[in-house]
Structure formats: C-alpha cells, structure tokens
C-alpha positions as CSV (number, residue, x, y, z in Angstrom):
1,M,0.1,0.0,0.1
2,T,1.3,3.6,-0.9
3,D,0.6,6.7,0.8
4,T,-1.1,8.9,-2.0
5,A,-0.4,12.1,-0.3
6,T,3.5,11.8,0.1
7,R,3.9,8.8,-2.5
8,R,5.9,6.9,0.2
9,P,5.3,3.2,0.8
10,R,3.4,2.5,3.9
11,L,5.3,-0.2,5.8
12,P,4.9,-1.3,9.7
13,V,8.2,-0.9,11.2
14,A,9.0,-3.1,13.9
15,G,12.5,-2.0,14.4
16,L,15.9,-0.6,13.0
17,T,19.5,-2.0,13.6
18,A,21.1,1.2,12.7
19,M,24.7,-0.6,11.7
20,T,25.7,-4.2,11.3
21,T,28.3,-6.2,9.8
22,L,26.4,-9.4,10.0
23,D,23.5,-9.1,7.9
24,Y,24.7,-8.3,4.5
25,P,27.9,-10.2,3.6
26,D,31.0,-7.8,3.5
27,H,29.1,-4.9,3.6
28,L,28.2,-2.2,6.4
29,A,24.6,-2.3,6.6
30,C,21.4,-1.4,8.5
31,V,18.4,-3.7,9.0
32,V,14.9,-2.8,8.9
33,F,12.4,-5.0,10.5
34,L,8.9,-5.3,9.2
35,Q,5.9,-6.4,11.4
36,G,4.0,-9.4,10.6
37,C,4.5,-13.1,9.8
38,P,2.0,-15.7,8.8
39,L,4.6,-18.5,9.8
40,R,4.6,-20.0,13.4
41,C,8.0,-21.9,13.9
42,G,8.2,-23.3,17.0
43,Y,11.7,-21.9,17.5
44,C,10.7,-18.6,16.6
45,H,12.8,-16.2,19.0
46,N,10.8,-12.9,17.9
47,P,7.2,-13.9,18.5
48,Q,6.5,-10.1,19.2
49,M,7.0,-9.5,15.3
50,L,4.4,-12.1,14.1
51,E,1.1,-10.4,14.4
52,P,0.4,-7.8,11.6
53,R,-0.7,-4.6,11.9
54,K,-1.3,-1.5,9.7
55,A,1.3,0.9,9.0
56,G,1.3,4.5,10.4
57,S,1.9,7.2,7.7
58,E,5.1,8.3,8.8
59,E,6.9,5.1,9.6
60,W,8.6,4.7,6.3
61,A,9.3,8.4,6.2
62,G,11.3,8.1,9.3
63,I,13.3,5.2,7.9
64,E,13.9,6.9,4.7
65,A,15.2,10.1,6.6
66,F,17.5,7.9,8.5
67,L,19.0,6.7,5.2
68,E,19.5,10.1,3.8
69,R,21.6,11.1,6.8
70,R,23.6,7.8,6.3
71,Q,24.4,8.1,2.7
72,G,28.1,7.6,2.2
73,L,28.1,5.9,5.8
74,L,26.1,2.9,5.2
75,E,26.6,0.6,2.1
76,A,23.5,-1.3,2.3
77,V,19.8,-1.7,3.7
78,V,18.5,-5.2,4.6
79,F,14.8,-5.7,4.9
80,S,14.0,-8.3,7.5
81,G,10.9,-9.4,9.6
82,G,8.6,-10.9,10.5
83,E,8.3,-11.8,6.8
84,P,9.0,-8.6,5.0
85,T,7.4,-9.8,1.6
86,L,4.1,-9.9,3.5
87,H,3.9,-6.4,2.6
88,A,3.0,-5.0,-0.8
89,G,4.8,-1.5,-0.5
90,L,8.1,-3.5,0.2
91,A,9.0,-3.2,-3.6
92,E,8.6,0.5,-3.8
93,A,10.8,0.9,-0.7
94,A,13.5,-1.2,-2.0
95,E,13.2,0.9,-5.1
96,R,13.7,4.2,-3.1
97,A,16.5,2.7,-1.0
98,H,18.3,1.8,-4.2
99,A,17.7,5.4,-5.7
100,L,19.5,6.6,-2.7
101,G,22.7,4.6,-3.4
102,F,22.3,1.6,-1.0
103,K,22.7,-2.0,-2.0
104,V,19.5,-3.8,-1.0
105,G,19.4,-6.9,0.9
106,L,16.3,-9.1,1.8
107,H,15.8,-11.8,4.4
108,T,12.8,-13.9,3.6
109,A,11.2,-17.5,3.7
110,G,10.3,-17.1,0.4
111,I,6.5,-17.9,0.7
112,Y,5.5,-15.2,-1.5
113,P,7.2,-16.0,-4.9
114,R,5.3,-13.3,-6.8
115,R,6.2,-10.6,-4.2
116,L,9.9,-11.7,-4.5
117,Q,9.8,-11.7,-8.4
118,A,8.5,-8.0,-8.2
119,L,11.4,-7.4,-5.8
120,L,14.0,-8.7,-7.8
121,P,14.9,-5.5,-9.9
122,W,16.0,-3.7,-6.8
123,L,17.8,-6.5,-4.8
124,D,21.5,-7.1,-4.6
125,W,21.7,-10.2,-2.0
126,V,18.9,-12.3,-0.6
127,G,19.2,-14.6,2.4
128,L,16.7,-17.2,1.8
129,D,15.4,-19.4,4.9
130,V,15.0,-23.0,3.9
131,K,12.8,-24.3,6.9
132,G,13.2,-28.1,6.0
133,A,12.8,-30.4,3.1
134,A,9.8,-30.2,0.9
135,T,7.8,-32.9,2.9
136,D,8.7,-31.4,6.4
137,F,8.5,-27.6,5.4
138,D,4.8,-27.1,6.3
139,R,5.1,-28.9,9.5
140,I,8.0,-26.9,10.7
141,V,6.3,-23.5,9.7
142,G,3.0,-24.5,11.4
143,R,1.0,-23.6,8.2
144,P,-0.2,-25.7,5.3
145,G,0.6,-24.8,1.7
146,M,3.7,-22.9,2.1
147,A,6.3,-25.4,0.8
148,A,5.2,-24.8,-2.8
149,G,5.7,-20.9,-2.7
150,H,9.3,-21.5,-1.2
151,A,10.3,-23.9,-4.0
152,R,9.3,-21.4,-6.7
153,S,11.3,-18.7,-4.9
154,L,14.3,-20.7,-4.7
155,A,14.0,-21.4,-8.4
156,L,13.5,-17.6,-9.0
157,L,16.8,-16.8,-7.2
158,L,18.8,-19.7,-8.9
159,E,17.5,-18.2,-12.3
160,S,18.2,-14.6,-11.2
161,G,21.8,-14.2,-11.1
162,I,21.3,-12.2,-7.8
163,A,23.8,-13.2,-5.1
164,F,22.2,-15.2,-2.2
165,E,22.5,-17.7,0.5
166,C,20.3,-20.4,1.7
167,R,20.0,-20.7,5.8
168,T,18.5,-23.3,7.8
169,T,17.7,-22.8,11.4
170,V,18.2,-26.3,13.1
171,H,16.1,-27.1,16.2
172,W,16.8,-30.8,16.9
173,R,13.2,-31.1,17.7
174,D,12.7,-30.6,13.8
175,F,15.9,-32.4,12.5
176,D,18.3,-35.0,13.2
177,L,21.8,-35.3,11.4
178,A,20.4,-37.6,8.6
179,S,17.7,-35.1,7.8
180,L,20.0,-32.1,7.8
181,R,22.4,-33.9,5.6
182,R,19.8,-34.8,3.1
183,L,18.6,-31.3,3.1
184,A,21.8,-29.9,2.4
185,L,22.7,-32.3,-0.3
186,D,19.4,-31.7,-2.1
187,L,20.0,-27.6,-2.0
188,A,23.6,-28.4,-3.5
189,E,22.3,-30.5,-6.4
190,R,19.8,-27.6,-7.1
191,G,22.9,-25.3,-7.4
192,V,22.8,-23.6,-4.1
193,A,26.4,-22.6,-3.6
194,R,26.3,-20.8,-0.2
195,Y,24.6,-22.5,2.7
196,A,24.5,-21.6,6.3
197,I,23.3,-23.9,9.1
198,Q,22.1,-21.7,12.2
199,L,21.5,-23.3,15.5
200,A,18.1,-22.2,17.1
201,R,18.3,-20.1,20.1
202,T,16.3,-21.6,22.9
203,G,16.3,-18.5,25.3
204,Q,12.8,-17.2,23.9
205,C,10.7,-19.5,21.7
206,L,7.1,-19.3,20.2
207,D,6.4,-22.7,21.4
208,P,7.7,-23.3,25.0
209,D,8.4,-26.9,24.2
210,Y,11.2,-25.6,21.8
211,A,12.7,-23.7,24.9
212,A,13.3,-27.2,26.6
213,P,16.1,-29.3,25.9
214,A,15.4,-31.2,22.7
215,P,15.6,-35.2,22.8
216,G,18.9,-36.7,21.9
217,P,20.6,-33.7,20.2
218,P,23.8,-34.5,18.5
219,G,27.2,-34.0,20.3
220,G,29.5,-31.5,18.8
221,E,31.8,-33.8,17.1
222,A,28.9,-35.4,15.1
223,L,27.8,-32.0,13.9
224,A,31.6,-31.3,12.8
225,S,31.8,-34.4,11.2
226,L,28.8,-33.7,9.1
227,L,30.1,-30.3,8.2
228,A,33.2,-31.9,7.0
229,T,31.4,-34.2,4.6
230,L,29.3,-31.4,3.3
231,R,31.9,-28.7,2.7
232,P,32.9,-29.9,-0.7
233,A,29.3,-29.9,-2.0
234,F,29.2,-25.8,-1.5
235,E,31.2,-23.1,-2.5
236,R,30.7,-21.7,1.1
237,L,29.3,-23.3,4.1
238,E,29.0,-21.9,7.5
239,L,27.9,-23.0,10.9
240,R,26.4,-20.0,13.0
241,S,25.1,-20.1,16.6
C-alpha cells in the first residue's frame, strides 16, 4: 500500500538496527524489521513480530530520513522481519533505498514468490530461509501450503543471477543429522552455492516446548563431522550459533 499524499510506501516498521556487519555479507548495513509473519515456527525467537498491523503514515518516512543521513556511511539496507514480503509496499521501498545509493538485501522465507519476483530488480543480495525439506516444510512452519511457494522462490533466485545464500535454522526437535544432511545435499544438487546452518536459540521460543532441551541432540563432534562431509558440496558453508 502506498500513501498517495506523500507517495511513500506504508510499511509497519517493527525495529531498526542502525549498523551491522553481520546481515549483509562483507558490507556495512542497517536492518529494517517489518511487522507481521504468517508462519508459526516453534523455535521463533521474535514472536512479538508475528502479528500483522496497519502501518502508520510516517513510519517509512522516518526510515527514509535515516537513510538520507547515512548516505556515504552505510553501504546497504536489509529488509527483514517478520516476513517482509508480506507487505505490498516493499518493492517501492526497496526501489527508493536503491535510488539513494544503497545496495538492498532481503531476509525472507520465500513464501510469496510473486512478491519476491517483483522485488528482484531492486535486490542485490538475498538470505533465503529454508525451513526444511519439502515434505517437512509445512510442519516446521506450522502452516499448510507454504512449501510450494518457497520452492518457486528458490527457483527464481537460482535463475536471477542475484547473489544469495540459503540458511536453515536447526532445532533438534525438527531435525536429526540424517535429515539435515539430506536437505543440504538436495540444495547443493539444485545449484545452491552458499549455505548456512544456524543453531536455534532456545532462550525465547514461540512454542515453550522448543525452549526445553531437545531429545537426543547430537554432540559437537558429530555435527562437525557432518559439516566436514558437506563442505565439498558448497562454495561456502557456515555454522552459526
């Protein structure tokens, strides 16, 4: 939705990280978090960002004013969430950020491939969350019918030539070493070159069961051994905690 009075996009801003070196590879960036996500992953550690709301007319104006002050200081803007592609005004916001001279990054679960496709002309990098294999995706996210959209988004990124990485948040209630290995090798076979495995944080989870110790988590040596066997399949493979 666009504010016709100001011609600015209307986006519900949930937060702003003014400076980070972690959210856009090799670039100094800010992160704009947008409110609302239809997924209900049990390990979600930002449950306060899940419920959607209408955007105030000045929310994006404040972000744009911040970006204008940071021209020449920051290199990139990353849109995150929540699920940022939930919002129709995101493509216009990305275009405006690009026009100010920033590279534009996106963190997404890829569940709205048409929105992602509309964004592609303005994107320089994407972090695509891969929640699990196609047969497990909907169970992990707690919503039916999400896996097909994600698969289309991955195909779009592979076709686009835009730099991207896939990342999987691993909670051992959802994975074991064998299923993680199968997922990683499937992504490599599809052409994914950069992959990150992120160990879920259990300090705050949407589902309280995910904050409790997982049954039978693998030891560090077993995970390290798996990573060693997977590394040749990727240009870059990272473990993040």
